All heavy atoms as an XYZ file, in Angstrom:
969
protein
N     -31.577     10.407     48.391
C     -32.846     11.102     48.465
C     -33.417     10.917     49.868
O     -33.495      9.802     50.366
C     -33.808     10.550     47.410
C     -35.203     11.091     47.552
S     -36.368     10.642     46.256
C     -36.336      8.886     46.277
N     -33.841     12.021     50.503
C     -34.470     11.897     51.817
C     -35.746     11.079     51.710
O     -36.449     11.142     50.708
C     -34.793     13.344     52.197
C     -34.033     14.212     51.262
C     -33.754     13.399     50.055
N     -36.051     10.327     52.756
C     -37.267      9.522     52.759
C     -38.374     10.127     53.602
O     -39.534      9.819     53.418
C     -36.969      8.099     53.243
C     -36.215      7.313     52.204
O     -36.470      7.448     51.013
N     -35.278      6.503     52.641
N     -38.009     10.946     54.561
C     -38.998     11.530     55.458
C     -39.558     12.824     54.867
O     -38.790     13.733     54.550
C     -38.373     11.822     56.822
C     -37.964     10.581     57.590
C     -39.129      9.663     57.858
O     -40.212     10.151     58.224
O     -38.955      8.440     57.692
N     -40.880     12.920     54.709
C     -41.466     14.147     54.170
C     -41.064     15.402     54.937
O     -40.976     16.472     54.346
C     -42.971     13.896     54.264
C     -43.101     12.416     54.194
C     -41.879     11.887     54.919
N     -40.788     15.275     56.230
C     -40.385     16.450     57.006
C     -38.998     16.948     56.622
O     -38.639     18.078     56.954
C     -40.412     16.139     58.516
O     -39.579     14.997     58.764
C     -41.828     15.873     59.000
N     -38.205     16.141     55.924
C     -36.875     16.540     55.461
C     -36.905     17.070     54.027
O     -35.856     17.338     53.446
C     -35.903     15.353     55.520
C     -35.644     14.889     56.937
O     -35.733     15.717     57.863
O     -35.366     13.690     57.105
N     -38.097     17.206     53.469
C     -38.233     17.590     52.071
C     -39.070     18.864     51.944
O     -39.839     19.206     52.833
C     -38.909     16.459     51.287
C     -38.169     15.134     51.392
S     -39.011     13.810     50.522
C     -38.446     14.154     48.864
N     -38.903     19.545     50.820
C     -39.768     20.661     50.468
C     -40.894     20.081     49.625
O     -40.633     19.448     48.601
C     -38.995     21.728     49.660
C     -39.932     22.822     49.193
C     -37.851     22.287     50.486
N     -42.146     20.272     50.047
C     -43.288     19.703     49.335
C     -44.054     20.787     48.589
O     -44.354     21.846     49.141
C     -44.236     19.003     50.312
O     -43.590     17.910     50.913
N     -44.356     20.498     47.332
C     -45.154     21.380     46.481
C     -46.276     20.536     45.901
O     -46.047     19.402     45.484
C     -44.292     21.965     45.335
C     -45.134     22.788     44.380
C     -43.135     22.784     45.889
N     -47.499     21.079     45.879
C     -48.630     20.352     45.309
C     -48.982     20.978     43.965
O     -49.124     22.181     43.852
C     -49.856     20.409     46.218
C     -51.034     19.588     45.664
C     -52.258     19.628     46.566
N     -51.966     19.278     47.940
C     -51.843     18.034     48.418
N     -51.968     17.004     47.605
N     -51.586     17.834     49.689
N     -49.119     20.124     42.962
C     -49.618     20.537     41.650
C     -50.925     19.806     41.400
O     -51.014     18.592     41.578
C     -48.650     20.139     40.542
C     -47.620     21.174     40.143
C     -47.536     22.424     40.738
C     -46.710     20.884     39.134
C     -46.585     23.347     40.348
C     -45.763     21.806     38.735
C     -45.708     23.038     39.348
O     -44.765     23.940     38.953
N     -51.932     20.545     40.981
C     -53.160     19.942     40.499
C     -52.877     19.470     39.074
O     -52.265     20.206     38.289
C     -54.308     20.960     40.501
C     -54.642     21.531     41.876
S     -55.004     20.297     43.149
C     -56.438     19.489     42.445
N     -53.284     18.245     38.754
C     -53.060     17.695     37.417
C     -54.360     17.090     36.897
O     -55.227     16.691     37.673
C     -51.927     16.640     37.402
C     -50.596     17.274     37.827
C     -52.240     15.442     38.286
N     -54.466     17.027     35.576
C     -55.644     16.428     34.953
C     -55.572     14.906     34.950
O     -56.593     14.234     35.052
C     -55.788     16.914     33.503
C     -56.035     18.406     33.422
O     -56.819     18.928     34.234
O     -55.430     19.055     32.548
N     -54.354     14.361     34.815
C     -54.145     12.921     34.670
C     -52.900     12.533     35.466
O     -51.776     12.869     35.070
C     -53.980     12.596     33.186
C     -53.781     11.122     32.891
O     -53.152     10.412     33.701
O     -54.237     10.684     31.821
N     -53.095     11.865     36.577
C     -51.984     11.523     37.476
C     -50.967     10.623     36.780
O     -49.762     10.842     36.898
C     -52.511     10.888     38.783
C     -51.369     10.342     39.629
C     -53.308     11.920     39.583
N     -51.418      9.624     36.035
C     -50.468      8.731     35.361
C     -49.626      9.479     34.332
O     -48.416      9.246     34.220
C     -51.196      7.553     34.700
C     -51.672      6.532     35.722
O     -50.921      6.257     36.684
O     -52.778      6.007     35.565
N     -50.227     10.407     33.579
C     -49.470     11.203     32.608
C     -48.452     12.092     33.319
O     -47.330     12.276     32.840
C     -50.409     12.046     31.753
N     -48.838     12.634     34.475
C     -47.918     13.477     35.244
C     -46.747     12.658     35.786
O     -45.594     13.101     35.742
C     -48.666     14.170     36.382
N     -47.025     11.454     36.288
C     -45.948     10.578     36.764
C     -44.959     10.326     35.629
O     -43.739     10.464     35.800
C     -46.503      9.234     37.286
C     -47.294      9.424     38.573
C     -45.362      8.228     37.498
C     -48.105      8.199     38.983
N     -45.469      9.972     34.476
C     -44.613      9.694     33.320
C     -43.775     10.913     32.951
O     -42.568     10.811     32.728
C     -45.479      9.246     32.135
C     -44.651      8.853     30.939
O     -43.816      7.926     31.071
O     -44.815      9.464     29.861
N     -44.389     12.086     32.895
C     -43.697     13.325     32.536
C     -42.542     13.606     33.504
O     -41.404     13.814     33.077
C     -44.692     14.491     32.546
C     -44.066     15.837     32.315
C     -43.852     16.292     31.030
C     -43.710     16.644     33.384
C     -43.281     17.543     30.813
C     -43.140     17.894     33.179
C     -42.925     18.341     31.885
N     -42.829     13.627     34.783
C     -41.801     14.003     35.762
C     -40.712     12.946     35.915
O     -39.543     13.289     36.100
C     -42.448     14.357     37.111
C     -43.129     15.699     37.042
C     -44.501     15.796     36.833
C     -42.393     16.873     37.121
C     -45.118     17.033     36.717
C     -43.010     18.116     37.015
C     -44.370     18.185     36.812
O     -44.976     19.412     36.687
N     -41.052     11.676     35.835
C     -40.029     10.632     35.993
C     -39.238     10.420     34.709
O     -38.021     10.248     34.757
C     -40.639      9.298     36.461
O     -41.613      8.850     35.516
C     -41.278      9.446     37.840
N     -39.889     10.468     33.572
C     -39.218     10.192     32.296
C     -38.364     11.366     31.818
O     -37.270     11.170     31.296
C     -40.270      9.844     31.239
C     -39.706      9.509     29.881
C     -40.813      9.096     28.929
C     -40.277      8.766     27.553
N     -41.383      8.409     26.632
N     -38.861     12.582     31.982
C     -38.194     13.734     31.388
C     -37.397     14.597     32.353
O     -36.478     15.296     31.929
C     -39.214     14.615     30.663
C     -39.925     13.907     29.563
N     -39.299     13.478     28.414
C     -41.220     13.525     29.449
C     -40.173     12.884     27.627
N     -41.352     12.886     28.232
N     -37.737     14.591     33.635
C     -37.108     15.532     34.558
C     -36.393     14.885     35.738
O     -35.992     15.577     36.669
C     -38.153     16.546     35.061
C     -38.768     17.428     33.954
C     -39.819     18.350     34.545
C     -37.696     18.218     33.215
N     -36.218     13.574     35.718
C     -35.400     12.912     36.717
C     -36.027     12.720     38.088
O     -35.322     12.492     39.066
N     -37.346     12.785     38.186
C     -38.017     12.517     39.457
C     -38.143     11.011     39.651
O     -38.127     10.240     38.697
C     -39.413     13.145     39.472
C     -39.422     14.629     39.726
C     -39.049     15.521     38.730
C     -39.804     15.130     40.955
C     -39.057     16.889     38.954
C     -39.821     16.498     41.201
C     -39.444     17.385     40.194
N     -38.292     10.595     40.900
C     -38.492      9.202     41.270
C     -39.887      9.062     41.875
O     -40.297      9.893     42.692
C     -37.441      8.771     42.318
O     -36.148      8.950     41.756
C     -37.631      7.329     42.727
N     -40.593      8.029     41.477
C     -41.921      7.775     42.037
C     -41.772      7.257     43.460
O     -41.127      6.253     43.692
C     -42.677      6.758     41.176
C     -44.070      6.371     41.653
C     -45.007      7.581     41.642
C     -44.628      5.245     40.788
N     -42.363      7.961     44.424
C     -42.363      7.528     45.820
C     -43.606      6.704     46.127
O     -43.542      5.744     46.858
C     -42.307      8.740     46.764
C     -40.968      9.453     46.744
C     -40.989     10.763     47.537
N     -41.687     10.713     48.794
C     -41.138     10.452     49.985
N     -39.850     10.214     50.074
N     -41.873     10.429     51.078
N     -44.761      7.127     45.547
C     -46.016      6.441     45.827
C     -47.054      6.864     44.798
O     -47.097      8.021     44.409
C     -46.505      6.827     47.231
C     -47.723      6.050     47.709
S     -49.291      6.682     47.114
C     -49.611      7.967     48.276
N     -47.862      5.902     44.364
C     -48.949      6.213     43.445
C     -50.263      5.666     43.987
O     -50.341      4.507     44.375
C     -48.686      5.617     42.059
O     -49.802      5.852     41.216
N     -51.260      6.519     43.988
C     -52.637      6.137     44.260
C     -53.479      6.642     43.083
O     -54.564      7.184     43.261
C     -53.113      6.718     45.581
N     -52.910      6.490     41.878
C     -53.588      6.947     40.660
C     -54.938      6.238     40.544
O     -55.061      5.089     40.949
C     -52.712      6.657     39.446
N     -55.947      6.930     40.085
C     -55.914      8.206     39.382
C     -56.044      9.436     40.275
O     -56.063     10.555     39.770
C     -57.131      8.115     38.464
C     -58.125      7.325     39.261
C     -57.278      6.316     40.024
N     -56.094      9.260     41.595
C     -56.307     10.403     42.486
C     -55.032     11.172     42.821
O     -55.034     12.406     42.846
C     -56.979      9.943     43.775
N     -53.920     10.471     43.063
C     -52.770     11.128     43.684
C     -51.484     10.345     43.422
O     -51.510      9.120     43.291
C     -53.014     11.197     45.201
C     -51.855     11.691     45.996
C     -51.613     13.045     46.127
C     -50.996     10.798     46.621
C     -50.532     13.497     46.863
C     -49.915     11.246     47.362
C     -49.687     12.608     47.488
N     -50.370     11.071     43.386
C     -49.042     10.442     43.371
C     -48.059     11.379     44.056
O     -48.283     12.590     44.165
C     -48.585     10.130     41.958
N     -46.955     10.799     44.495
C     -45.893     11.504     45.202
C     -44.595     11.171     44.467
O     -44.199     10.014     44.400
C     -45.886     10.983     46.648
C     -44.817     11.562     47.541
O     -43.868     12.187     47.055
O     -44.930     11.355     48.765
N     -43.964     12.188     43.853
C     -42.691     12.005     43.170
C     -41.657     12.929     43.817
O     -42.020     13.930     44.442
C     -42.794     12.270     41.643
C     -43.738     11.270     40.988
C     -43.224     13.692     41.337
N     -40.380     12.579     43.681
C     -39.337     13.377     44.322
C     -38.112     13.487     43.432
O     -37.809     12.604     42.640
C     -38.950     12.760     45.665
N     -37.422     14.595     43.616
C     -36.123     14.832     42.992
C     -35.297     15.554     44.043
O     -35.580     16.693     44.399
C     -36.282     15.683     41.742
C     -34.963     16.030     41.090
C     -35.161     16.815     39.818
N     -33.933     17.508     39.474
C     -33.729     18.130     38.356
N     -34.672     18.164     37.434
N     -32.596     18.743     38.134
N     -34.278     14.856     44.556
C     -33.504     15.432     45.648
C     -34.414     15.681     46.834
O     -35.157     14.788     47.254
N     -34.404     16.906     47.352
C     -35.247     17.242     48.495
C     -36.587     17.842     48.100
O     -37.339     18.289     48.960
C     -34.511     18.191     49.428
C     -33.345     17.516     50.127
C     -32.679     18.429     51.118
O     -32.356     19.571     50.817
N     -32.479     17.928     52.324
N     -36.897     17.841     46.800
C     -38.180     18.344     46.319
C     -39.173     17.201     46.206
O     -38.953     16.237     45.481
C     -38.022     19.019     44.953
C     -39.321     19.455     44.272
C     -40.092     20.460     45.129
C     -39.006     20.038     42.903
N     -40.246     17.307     46.929
C     -41.341     16.336     46.904
C     -42.500     16.995     46.181
O     -43.014     18.022     46.627
C     -41.723     15.969     48.326
C     -42.861     14.997     48.445
C     -43.084     14.685     49.922
N     -44.188     13.773     50.082
C     -45.186     13.964     50.936
N     -45.201     15.023     51.719
N     -46.150     13.083     51.022
N     -42.897     16.445     45.042
C     -43.973     17.005     44.245
C     -45.204     16.119     44.396
O     -45.174     14.934     44.063
C     -43.537     17.102     42.778
C     -44.461     17.818     41.815
C     -44.796     19.237     42.276
C     -43.820     17.850     40.428
N     -46.261     16.689     44.930
C     -47.511     15.979     45.167
C     -48.418     16.242     43.974
O     -48.788     17.385     43.701
C     -48.161     16.478     46.454
C     -47.237     16.483     47.682
C     -47.906     17.184     48.844
C     -46.821     15.077     48.026
N     -48.749     15.208     43.241
C     -49.550     15.314     42.024
C     -50.981     14.917     42.353
O     -51.264     13.752     42.597
C     -48.963     14.406     40.943
C     -47.484     14.650     40.629
C     -46.925     13.543     39.748
C     -47.301     16.022     39.991
N     -51.865     15.891     42.379
C     -53.248     15.663     42.803
C     -54.204     15.762     41.627
O     -54.321     16.817     41.001
C     -53.651     16.683     43.875
O     -52.878     16.491     45.034
N     -54.896     14.658     41.336
C     -55.870     14.617     40.259
C     -57.222     15.137     40.703
O     -57.435     15.432     41.884
N     -58.167     15.224     39.767
C     -59.499     15.752     40.074
C     -60.238     14.972     41.167
O     -61.079     15.543     41.863
C     -60.252     15.654     38.742
C     -59.197     15.592     37.704
C     -58.012     14.919     38.346
N     -59.927     13.679     41.343
C     -60.637     12.892     42.362
C     -59.930     12.892     43.710
O     -60.398     12.244     44.644
C     -60.822     11.438     41.880
O     -59.548     10.838     41.662
C     -61.653     11.388     40.603
N     -58.837     13.632     43.831
C     -58.127     13.705     45.119
C     -58.874     14.639     46.070
O     -59.712     15.445     45.642
C     -56.702     14.218     44.915
O     -56.723     15.585     44.547
N     -58.543     14.569     47.342
C     -59.172     15.485     48.298
C     -58.796     16.934     47.985
O     -59.594     17.843     48.202
C     -58.799     15.122     49.734
O     -57.402     15.132     49.907
N     -57.608     17.173     47.451
C     -57.189     18.533     47.080
C     -57.983     19.061     45.892
O     -58.000     20.267     45.647
C     -55.697     18.554     46.752
N     -58.651     18.181     45.155
C     -59.439     18.583     43.995
C     -60.887     18.909     44.312
O     -61.656     19.266     43.417
N     -61.251     18.810     45.587
C     -62.642     19.087     45.964
C     -62.953     20.575     45.805
O     -62.084     21.423     45.989
C     -62.885     18.669     47.411
C     -62.825     17.172     47.590
C     -63.074     16.771     49.018
N     -62.897     15.334     49.159
C     -62.582     14.746     50.297
N     -62.421     15.448     51.397
N     -62.441     13.432     50.335
N     -64.216     20.899     45.493
C     -64.591     22.308     45.315
C     -64.397     23.129     46.592
O     -64.523     22.615     47.705
C     -66.079     22.243     44.970
C     -66.365     20.832     44.619
C     -65.320     19.990     45.283
N     -64.116     24.412     46.384
C     -64.040     25.368     47.483
C     -65.479     25.679     47.925
O     -66.438     25.333     47.226
C     -63.351     26.656     47.014
C     -61.911     26.465     46.540
S     -60.789     25.945     47.847
C     -60.544     24.225     47.440
N     -65.642     26.324     49.088
C     -67.000     26.631     49.554
C     -67.843     27.413     48.545
O     -69.056     27.254     48.499
C     -66.752     27.457     50.824
C     -65.438     26.951     51.322
C     -64.631     26.678     50.076
N     -67.189     28.224     47.692
C     -67.941     28.986     46.699
C     -68.171     28.210     45.402
O     -68.722     28.738     44.442
C     -67.270     30.317     46.398
C     -65.947     30.164     45.655
O     -65.496     29.026     45.386
O     -65.331     31.209     45.338
N     -67.734     26.935     45.360
C     -67.930     26.105     44.192
C     -66.754     26.083     43.222
O     -66.744     25.301     42.277
N     -65.752     26.943     43.437
C     -64.583     26.980     42.554
C     -63.813     25.674     42.660
O     -63.555     25.176     43.758
C     -63.649     28.145     42.953
O     -64.383     29.360     42.900
C     -62.443     28.221     42.033
N     -63.457     25.113     41.494
C     -62.670     23.885     41.460
C     -61.184     24.209     41.323
O     -60.809     25.025     40.475
C     -63.094     23.009     40.283
C     -64.448     22.339     40.390
C     -64.809     21.652     39.083
C     -64.453     21.336     41.526
N     -60.337     23.574     42.126
C     -58.896     23.741     41.938
C     -58.499     23.151     40.577
O     -58.892     22.034     40.245
C     -58.288     22.925     43.078
C     -59.374     22.796     44.092
C     -60.646     22.756     43.293
N     -57.765     23.925     39.796
C     -57.365     23.473     38.463
C     -55.869     23.701     38.244
O     -55.268     24.565     38.880
C     -58.155     24.207     37.369
O     -57.920     25.615     37.484
C     -59.640     23.926     37.460
N     -55.278     22.956     37.330
C     -53.857     23.123     37.033
C     -53.601     24.296     36.095
O     -54.526     24.878     35.539
C     -53.497     21.805     36.340
C     -54.762     21.318     35.747
C     -55.858     21.812     36.642
N     -52.313     24.610     35.938
C     -51.885     25.507     34.885
C     -51.642     26.950     35.239
O     -51.556     27.800     34.366
N     -51.498     27.287     36.511
C     -51.228     28.666     36.891
C     -49.791     29.081     36.564
O     -49.094     28.415     35.804
N     -49.343     30.164     37.167
C     -48.005     30.687     36.893
C     -47.004     30.371     37.998
O     -45.795     30.571     37.809
C     -48.069     32.189     36.648
C     -48.694     32.454     35.317
C     -50.017     32.735     35.086
C     -48.073     32.396     34.047
N     -50.231     32.865     33.740
C     -49.054     32.666     33.072
C     -46.769     32.140     33.626
C     -48.778     32.705     31.718
C     -46.499     32.176     32.269
C     -47.500     32.451     31.331
N     -47.455     29.911     39.152
C     -46.501     29.448     40.161
C     -45.782     28.250     39.584
O     -46.337     27.516     38.770
C     -47.221     29.063     41.461
C     -47.841     30.256     42.130
O     -47.252     31.324     42.167
N     -49.038     30.086     42.634
N     -44.536     28.019     40.016
C     -43.785     26.942     39.388
C     -42.654     26.453     40.254
O     -42.171     27.169     41.115
C     -43.242     27.390     38.047
C     -42.373     28.649     38.134
C     -42.163     29.214     36.746
N     -41.419     30.437     36.703
C     -41.941     31.614     36.396
N     -43.231     31.737     36.169
N     -41.195     32.681     36.315
N     -42.240     25.211     39.956
C     -41.007     24.722     40.541
C     -39.885     25.205     39.635
O     -40.089     25.518     38.456
C     -41.003     23.191     40.725
C     -41.177     22.454     39.404
C     -42.051     22.771     41.740
C     -41.014     20.944     39.518
N     -38.697     25.276     40.191
C     -37.544     25.879     39.526
C     -36.424     24.856     39.548
O     -35.943     24.483     40.619
C     -37.186     27.134     40.341
C     -36.037     27.914     39.878
N     -34.828     27.899     40.536
C     -35.881     28.758     38.847
C     -33.990     28.713     39.931
N     -34.601     29.238     38.898
N     -36.033     24.352     38.375
C     -34.981     23.346     38.282
C     -33.763     23.949     37.597
O     -33.874     24.515     36.500
C     -35.467     22.125     37.502
C     -36.709     21.409     38.038
C     -37.084     20.253     37.124
C     -36.487     20.932     39.459
N     -32.612     23.807     38.208
C     -31.367     24.322     37.638
C     -30.793     23.286     36.679
O     -30.733     22.092     37.006
C     -30.372     24.687     38.748
C     -30.960     25.847     39.560
C     -29.009     25.041     38.172
C     -30.132     26.294     40.726
N     -30.386     23.754     35.509
C     -29.782     22.897     34.493
C     -28.409     23.454     34.127
O     -28.153     24.647     34.281
C     -30.673     22.782     33.232
C     -32.020     22.153     33.581
C     -30.885     24.131     32.562
N     -27.530     22.583     33.635
C     -26.184     22.997     33.269
C     -26.084     23.583     31.881
O     -25.246     24.443     31.627
N     -26.925     23.120     30.962
C     -26.895     23.574     29.567
C     -28.337     23.701     29.097
O     -28.939     22.733     28.628
C     -26.110     22.576     28.708
C     -25.958     23.018     27.262
O     -26.719     23.914     26.802
O     -25.084     22.458     26.575
N     -28.888     24.901     29.232
C     -30.309     25.100     28.946
C     -30.646     24.823     27.486
O     -31.684     24.237     27.184
C     -30.787     26.502     29.399
C     -32.322     26.540     29.475
C     -30.216     27.602     28.525
C     -32.869     27.726     30.235
N     -29.771     25.214     26.569
C     -30.043     24.980     25.143
C     -30.145     23.482     24.849
O     -31.047     23.041     24.128
C     -28.966     25.629     24.281
N     -29.242     22.697     25.416
C     -29.276     21.245     25.208
C     -30.528     20.633     25.831
O     -31.148     19.738     25.244
C     -28.023     20.592     25.785
N     -30.928     21.099     27.020
C     -32.144     20.590     27.665
C     -33.374     20.917     26.832
O     -34.256     20.082     26.654
C     -32.305     21.171     29.078
C     -31.469     20.484     30.117
C     -31.865     19.029     30.291
O     -33.019     18.728     30.657
O     -30.999     18.166     30.052
N     -33.447     22.137     26.321
C     -34.586     22.536     25.494
C     -34.637     21.669     24.238
O     -35.705     21.175     23.863
C     -34.524     24.039     25.157
C     -35.530     24.404     24.087
C     -34.767     24.863     26.425
N     -33.496     21.462     23.601
C     -33.461     20.609     22.405
C     -33.930     19.194     22.726
O     -34.731     18.611     21.988
C     -32.042     20.555     21.821
C     -31.625     21.845     21.138
O     -32.493     22.700     20.862
O     -30.405     22.002     20.899
N     -33.461     18.639     23.850
C     -33.838     17.276     24.253
C     -35.339     17.180     24.516
O     -36.009     16.247     24.048
C     -33.052     16.880     25.512
C     -33.370     15.487     26.042
C     -32.575     15.162     27.305
N     -33.029     15.890     28.473
C     -34.074     15.535     29.232
N     -34.779     14.453     28.938
N     -34.404     16.244     30.287
N     -35.881     18.147     25.228
C     -37.292     18.113     25.596
C     -38.205     18.407     24.397
O     -39.259     17.795     24.256
C     -37.553     19.073     26.754
C     -36.828     18.677     28.058
C     -36.884     19.818     29.065
C     -37.380     17.393     28.631
N     -37.785     19.314     23.523
C     -38.571     19.564     22.299
C     -38.577     18.323     21.412
O     -39.599     17.979     20.821
C     -38.018     20.764     21.538
C     -38.474     22.073     22.109
C     -38.332     23.237     21.136
N     -38.972     24.402     21.693
C     -38.378     25.565     21.923
N     -37.110     25.734     21.600
N     -39.043     26.562     22.454
N     -37.436     17.633     21.323
C     -37.357     16.402     20.523
C     -38.291     15.330     21.079
O     -38.776     14.478     20.335
C     -35.919     15.888     20.477
N     -38.563     15.385     22.390
C     -39.488     14.444     23.024
C     -40.945     14.888     22.859
O     -41.858     14.229     23.358
C     -39.150     14.293     24.508
N     -41.159     16.028     22.190
C     -42.516     16.502     21.925
C     -43.134     17.324     23.038
O     -44.348     17.522     23.054
N     -42.317     17.822     23.970
C     -42.857     18.590     25.086
C     -43.096     20.045     24.695
O     -42.542     20.544     23.722
C     -41.925     18.489     26.282
C     -41.659     17.047     26.751
C     -40.810     17.038     28.007
C     -42.944     16.283     26.980
N     -43.936     20.723     25.477
C     -44.403     22.070     25.153
C     -43.803     23.108     26.093
O     -43.749     22.908     27.307
C     -45.945     22.120     25.290
O     -46.510     21.129     24.434
C     -46.498     23.477     24.925
N     -43.402     24.235     25.513
C     -42.884     25.374     26.270
C     -43.843     26.548     26.125
O     -44.473     26.714     25.080
C     -41.498     25.775     25.747
C     -40.437     24.751     26.034
C     -40.195     23.703     25.154
C     -39.686     24.831     27.193
C     -39.229     22.756     25.422
C     -38.719     23.878     27.469
C     -38.481     22.845     26.587
N     -43.936     27.380     27.161
C     -44.775     28.585     27.099
C     -44.055     29.733     26.411
O     -44.700     30.690     25.969
C     -45.170     29.048     28.502
C     -46.265     28.235     29.114
C     -46.873     28.955     30.301
N     -47.921     28.113     30.871
C     -48.574     28.414     31.969
N     -48.301     29.522     32.626
N     -49.501     27.599     32.421
N     -42.731     29.686     26.400
C     -41.970     30.794     25.841
C     -40.676     30.266     25.248
O     -40.479     29.053     25.165
C     -41.693     31.859     26.915
C     -40.816     31.352     28.050
O     -40.671     30.150     28.264
N     -40.223     32.281     28.792
N     -39.810     31.177     24.838
C     -38.465     30.836     24.391
C     -37.496     31.162     25.518
O     -37.872     31.815     26.504
C     -38.112     31.623     23.123
C     -38.980     31.196     21.952
O     -39.175     30.012     21.703
N     -39.525     32.172     21.237
N     -36.255     30.774     25.368
C     -35.246     31.074     26.394
C     -35.135     32.585     26.556
O     -35.033     33.327     25.574
C     -33.886     30.464     26.020
C     -33.976     28.929     26.003
C     -32.805     30.934     26.983
C     -32.729     28.227     25.485
N     -35.194     33.038     27.809
C     -35.070     34.446     28.166
C     -33.760     34.609     28.933
O     -33.471     33.824     29.840
C     -36.255     34.889     29.055
C     -36.080     36.311     29.531
C     -37.571     34.708     28.330
N     -32.990     35.637     28.564
C     -31.728     35.908     29.250
C     -31.880     37.153     30.105
O     -32.386     38.182     29.642
C     -30.586     36.111     28.225
O     -30.484     34.925     27.431
C     -29.261     36.371     28.922
N     -31.461     37.046     31.365
C     -31.484     38.176     32.284
C     -30.181     38.247     33.035
O     -29.262     37.457     32.789
N     -30.082     39.148     33.995
C     -28.822     39.322     34.717
C     -28.395     38.098     35.529
O     -27.212     37.877     35.742
C     -29.078     40.518     35.632
C     -30.566     40.647     35.713
C     -31.113     40.072     34.443
N     -29.357     37.273     35.929
C     -29.028     36.099     36.738
C     -28.779     34.836     35.942
O     -28.305     33.843     36.463
N     -29.143     34.871     34.654
C     -28.963     33.683     33.835
C     -30.041     33.577     32.780
O     -30.635     34.579     32.370
N     -30.307     32.342     32.358
C     -31.301     32.086     31.323
C     -32.391     31.173     31.869
O     -32.105     30.288     32.678
C     -30.644     31.403     30.123
C     -29.595     32.245     29.439
C     -28.984     31.485     28.288
O     -28.456     30.402     28.470
N     -29.068     32.058     27.095
N     -33.628     31.391     31.387
C     -34.737     30.558     31.828
C     -35.711     30.327     30.685
O     -35.757     31.083     29.716
C     -35.463     31.197     33.007
C     -36.165     32.490     32.668
C     -36.967     33.017     33.826
O     -38.136     32.677     33.976
N     -36.349     33.855     34.631
N     -36.482     29.252     30.838
C     -37.563     28.935     29.922
C     -38.636     28.203     30.726
O     -38.327     27.551     31.727
C     -37.073     28.089     28.721
C     -38.150     28.001     27.626
C     -36.590     26.719     29.170
C     -37.635     27.491     26.291
N     -39.883     28.327     30.287
C     -41.003     27.726     31.002
C     -41.543     26.526     30.234
O     -42.098     26.663     29.141
C     -42.109     28.761     31.219
C     -41.675     30.032     31.957
C     -42.845     30.999     32.070
C     -41.073     29.713     33.311
N     -41.377     25.358     30.814
C     -41.847     24.086     30.283
C     -43.210     23.784     30.897
O     -43.431     24.071     32.073
C     -40.837     22.992     30.661
C     -41.169     21.542     30.369
C     -41.181     21.291     28.866
C     -40.145     20.635     31.054
N     -44.132     23.222     30.107
C     -45.440     22.838     30.633
C     -45.526     21.337     30.819
O     -45.096     20.571     29.956
C     -46.558     23.267     29.680
C     -46.800     24.745     29.651
C     -48.041     25.122     28.858
O     -48.549     24.293     28.084
O     -48.492     26.260     29.017
N     -46.096     20.911     31.961
C     -46.378     19.487     32.142
C     -47.664     19.155     31.377
O     -48.274     20.057     30.779
C     -46.395     19.099     33.626
C     -47.652     19.454     34.405
O     -48.641     19.943     33.816
O     -47.660     19.223     35.626
N     -48.094     17.896     31.341
C     -49.276     17.543     30.545
C     -50.560     18.267     30.946
O     -51.497     18.338     30.157
C     -49.416     16.030     30.767
C     -48.044     15.573     31.080
C     -47.429     16.699     31.866
N     -50.612     18.826     32.159
C     -51.802     19.546     32.612
C     -51.673     21.057     32.475
O     -52.586     21.792     32.820
C     -52.091     19.204     34.074
O     -52.377     17.834     34.205
N     -50.515     21.540     31.997
C     -50.296     22.976     31.847
C     -49.617     23.627     33.031
O     -49.468     24.848     33.059
N     -49.188     22.845     34.035
C     -48.417     23.405     35.139
C     -47.034     23.760     34.624
O     -46.486     23.094     33.756
C     -48.286     22.394     36.283
C     -49.606     22.132     36.949
O     -50.276     23.055     37.390
N     -49.992     20.877     37.010
N     -46.439     24.793     35.193
C     -45.168     25.307     34.705
C     -44.002     24.752     35.508
O     -44.053     24.659     36.735
C     -45.151     26.843     34.769
C     -43.853     27.399     34.213
C     -46.327     27.427     34.009
N     -42.930     24.394     34.781
C     -41.653     24.021     35.352
C     -40.628     24.961     34.739
O     -40.467     24.996     33.518
C     -41.278     22.555     35.027
C     -39.894     22.224     35.563
C     -42.330     21.600     35.571
N     -39.985     25.759     35.567
C     -38.960     26.662     35.062
C     -37.620     25.946     35.024
O     -37.162     25.416     36.035
C     -38.852     27.898     35.956
C     -37.779     28.871     35.496
C     -37.672     30.084     36.398
O     -38.713     30.590     36.872
O     -36.528     30.535     36.616
N     -36.995     25.943     33.854
C     -35.630     25.444     33.710
C     -34.738     26.667     33.716
O     -34.981     27.637     32.988
C     -35.475     24.658     32.410
C     -36.438     23.497     32.214
C     -36.186     22.827     30.868
C     -36.323     22.490     33.341
N     -33.700     26.640     34.549
C     -32.867     27.840     34.753
C     -31.393     27.470     34.705
O     -30.960     26.530     35.376
C     -33.202     28.469     36.113
C     -32.412     29.694     36.413
C     -32.772     30.905     35.828
C     -31.319     29.665     37.265
C     -32.047     32.061     36.106
C     -30.593     30.806     37.545
C     -30.961     32.011     36.964
N     -30.648     28.215     33.907
C     -29.186     28.071     33.871
C     -28.603     29.360     34.421
O     -28.763     30.428     33.817
C     -28.683     27.839     32.448
C     -27.173     27.690     32.391
C     -26.658     27.441     30.978
O     -27.400     26.998     30.105
N     -25.386     27.716     30.773
N     -27.935     29.297     35.580
C     -27.354     30.498     36.167
C     -26.317     31.134     35.244
O     -25.650     30.434     34.474
C     -26.688     29.999     37.453
C     -27.329     28.672     37.737
C     -27.711     28.113     36.400
N     -26.185     32.442     35.330
C     -25.178     33.154     34.559
C     -23.805     32.591     34.896
O     -23.523     32.273     36.058
C     -25.224     34.647     34.868
N     -22.999     32.426     33.886
C     -21.657     31.863     34.101
C     -21.653     30.359     34.267
O     -20.620     29.754     34.493
N     -22.847     29.709     34.169
C     -22.943     28.273     34.369
C     -22.895     27.479     33.090
O     -22.769     27.934     32.024
């Protein structure tokens, strides 16, 4: 795993509970905790993906000039490739995790949208022929 943030792709997710997000990403999706400043912020990584988990008390959680608060749960998402999507879905459902949809098959493969504890989306994708 790269150690320098400049060698990684960084994505920020707003989360409701930093400790719950750390547990979700490390326990279920193979991320490694790089740094925790919970309850405000944590930095987890998987390969070259650096996921910045920002809670409501983080600087990223401060209101916009118009008063709008950054919140979790939009439709942008990280995309994780899996070898056997059906087995991953079964494993994650058995762990009590929530999906927004069922497995969808398209020309490029199969995908499903998993929700983290704050409602942020993680796309699990199995390429066609994989």
